[in-house]
N, C-alpha and C positions, 0 to 999 in steps of 0.2 A: 301658286305662291306657297312656299314651304314655311310654316310657322317657325319663328326664331327659336322657340323652345325645342324644336326637333333638330336644329342644326348643330353639328359638332364643330369643334374649333377648326377642323380641317376644311369645313365648308366655307369659312370666312378667313380672308387674309387681309390685314391692313399692316403692311410690312414697313418697318423702319430699318434704316441702315446706319450702322455705327460709323464713327469717324475713320475706322480702319477699313471700311467698305465691306464688312461682313454682314450678309443678309440674314435676317431672322424671318423665317417663312412659316406659314401654317397657323401661327397664333402669336399672341403677345408674350414676350419674355421680359419680366421686370428685372433687369440686370443692369449693372453699371455700364456695361458695354453698349447697351441699347440707347439710341438717341431718344430724346424726349418728344420728338415731333409726332403729334397726332392732330387730326383735323375733324371738326364737325362741319358738315357741308350739305348743301342742296345740290341735287344732280338730276339730269335728264337721262332716261334709259330709252333710247330711240326705238330699238326693236322690242324692248320689254314693255313698251306702251305705258310708261308711268314716269312720274316725277316723285322724288323722295328726299327726305332729310335723314342723313346718316349721322349718328352720334360718334364721338371720338373713340368709343370702344367698339365701333363697327355695327352696333345694333341699329335697326331701322326705327326711327322715332315716329315717322309720319310718311304716308305715301298716298298718291292720288292717281287714278287711272286717266291717262291722256293719250290720244292717238298720235304716235310718232312725234313726241316732243323734241324740239330742236334747240330751245333757248329757255333759260329760267332765271328768275331774280327773286330775292327776298326783299319785300317792301318794308318801309319803316313801321307800318301798322301790324307787321307780323304775318301778313298774307303773302301768298306766292303768286307771282306773275309767270305764266308759262305760255309759249306759243305751241300750237299743234298744227296738224295738216291744214285745217280750215279756219284758222284764226288764232286768237289769243284770249286767255282767261285769267282772271284774278280769283284765287281760291283761298278761302279762310282756313284757319287751323281746324275748324269744325267740318271741313270738307264741303263747304257750300260755295257755289259759284256766285260771287257777288258782283262781278263785272265781266262782260264778254264783248269782243268784236269778232264778227264772222265775215270771212272773206267772201266775195261773190263766187258763184259757181264756176268751177274749172280753174280757179286760182289756188295756189298753195302758199303756205306761210312757213318760212324757215328761220325767222329772226324776229325778236321783239326787244323793246327797251323802254323802261319807265322814264318819263321826262319830268323835269322839275316843275312844270306847270300842271302836272296831273295827267297829261295826255300819255298815250302809249304809241311808240313808233313801231310800225309793222311793215315788213318787206314782203311784197306780194309777187311771187313768181307767176308767170303766165300773163299777168296784166302789166308787167314791166313798170311797177310803180312802188313808191313808198307812201304810206299814209300815216298821219298822226290822228289817232282815234281819241275822241273826247270821252268824258265820263258817262255820256249818254250812249256810248257805243257807236256813234256816228262819226263819219269822216270830218275832221276839222281842217285838215290840210292835205294836199296831194302833190307829190313830186314825181314826175315822169322820169324814167331812167332808160336811156338807149341801151338795148341789148340785142346781140346777134345770136344768142344761144338757141340751138335747135331743140334742145330738150327743155320743155317748160319748167320742170322741177329743178333744173340745174342752173337757172338764171342767177339767183342770189343765194349767198349764205350769210355769214355775219355782216350785219349792218348796224352802224352806230352813229348817233348824233353827238358831236362834241360841244364843249361849253361855248365855242364861238359860233355855234349854229350850223356848222358844216356837217355834211353827211358823208360817211365813209362806207362804201358798198363793195363787198366782195362779189365780183362777177366771175363766178366759179369756172364755168366751162370756157370762158374767154381768157382765163389766166391773167387777170388784171384786177386792180383795185381802182375804183373811181372816187374822186373827191368832188363833191358838189357844194355849191354855195347855198345859203339859207333859202334862196329863191329857186334852187334846182339847176342852176347853170353849171355845166361841166367845167371844173377848174383844171383838172389834170387826170390823166390815167397813168397808173403805175403798173407796168408789166412785171409779172413774177414768173419764176420757173416752177410752176406747179398750179394746182387747183386750190385757190385760197378759200379757207373756211372761216377764218377770223382775222381781223385787222384791228388792232387795238392801238390807239394813239396814246403814248405815254406822256407824262408831264414835261419831259425834256424835249418833246417834239419828235421822238423816235416812233417808229411803227413796229409793233410785234405782230408777226404774221405766221399763221399755220398754213401748210401747203398740202393738206390732204394726202392723196395717194402718192404724191411725190416723196413722202416720207421725210419731211424737213420742216423745221421751225426756224425763222429768221428774224433778226431785228435790224432795221434800217435806220440810219441817222437822218437828219434833216435834209441832207443832200442825196438821200436814198442809197448811201453806201452801207454795205453790211458791216455791223460792228459786233455781232454775235450770231451764232447759228448752232443748231443742234441737228446733226445729220442722222441718217437712218439707224446707224448702229453705234451711236456715241453715248447713249445712256445705258449703263450696265443693266442687263436683265430686262430692258424695255425697248426692244427694236421698234422703231416707229412704223406702224402699219398704215394708219390714217389719222394723223394728228388733227383734231377738230377744234373743240373749245380750248381756251387757255386763259390764264389769269396771272398777271404779274403782281408779286407780293412786295410789301414795303422794304423787305430785306434784299430785294434783287432776285430772289428765286422765282421760278416760273412753274405754275401748275399746268400740266398738259393732259388733256383727255385723249387717250389713245383708242379711238374707235376700232374695234376688232372685227373686220369683215370676214365672211366665209370661213375658210380653213383655219383662220387664226382665232376665231371665237372660242373663248374658254381656255386659252393656252398661256396667257400672260396677264400682267396687271392691266387694269382698265384705265387707270390714271396714275400719275406720279408727280412728284415735286423734284425739280432739278436746280442745282446751284449754277452760278455763272461759270464755274470751272467744271461743270458737267458731272457733278456727283449727285446721285439719286439719294435723297434724304427721307422720302416718304413715298409710299405706294398704296394704292387701293385695289384690292382684288376680292370680288365676291361673285363667283360664277354661278353659285346656287340660286342667287336672287336677282342678278342683273346680267343683261346681255351686252348691250353696247352703250357705254357711258360716253356721251358726246358733249356734255356741258357740265361744268361744276361752278358753284358759287360758294366760296368759303364763308362760313358763319362765325369763325372764331378770330377774326382780325380785331386787334385792339382799336379803340376809338381813334387813336392817333393815326392808325393805318388807313383810315377811311377818309381823312381830310381831303385828299386829292381825288376822291371818288374811287369806286371799285373798278380796278383796271382789268376789264374782261370784255 
């Protein structure tokens, strides 16, 4: 890890784009042409093996080592919930693990979610199940999920429980999203043209879906008809390599985590914000300190913006 005091402005890029589409790269320029969008956020660095809080000026406020983190949340008590290869942890600002759920041997965890009743939803690849873990770290509820995936680690990605008690599961290698009842009954399967990493149900009933190596982000309406999509080369300066985590903002914009595999690592922004008309208005790039940013949780949404829940 390179101390922030030794980083030059060229080591960090948090790029904003003006209304004219002119990119300001390498460092912040305080000019009238620059847009005012900056974000403070929590993020997972999968290959960097850490979770971190990034200030609006790009400095690292806080970080904690975690093995291949895949999902993260900021809790109301200020602690961070993060899932890692073998479970999920709640970590305090003082970097103490105050709660943990460990998956059984040979299982992998790629998704977690804090629930209103204090439990934590964890998706366990290998065991083909969802569990709700209690505050004692033990399983309070188990939901079996049928999966035909041959690669254990590729069974599930983003998994969420919605306010109606339904579970939405990204069956990555099977190229489909499953909706399950509160009891675990399969209600429907939604085939998609790619490997889903996130499926976020929006307040209007739409689904926002990232499709991994297919290089596409789509939004489907209640009838599963596409109403918006971002193709591989439609976001200026941000070709989609592997869109993973995403977050829909109250203004309709979308935050996309662009996981950069192999040859693409270190060569373009790791996350960006895009408008409905596909203009990039914010970017995050810090290749000196981060490798593969696969999840972001914005920390600067106004109170009104959280009334419907954090949409990610």
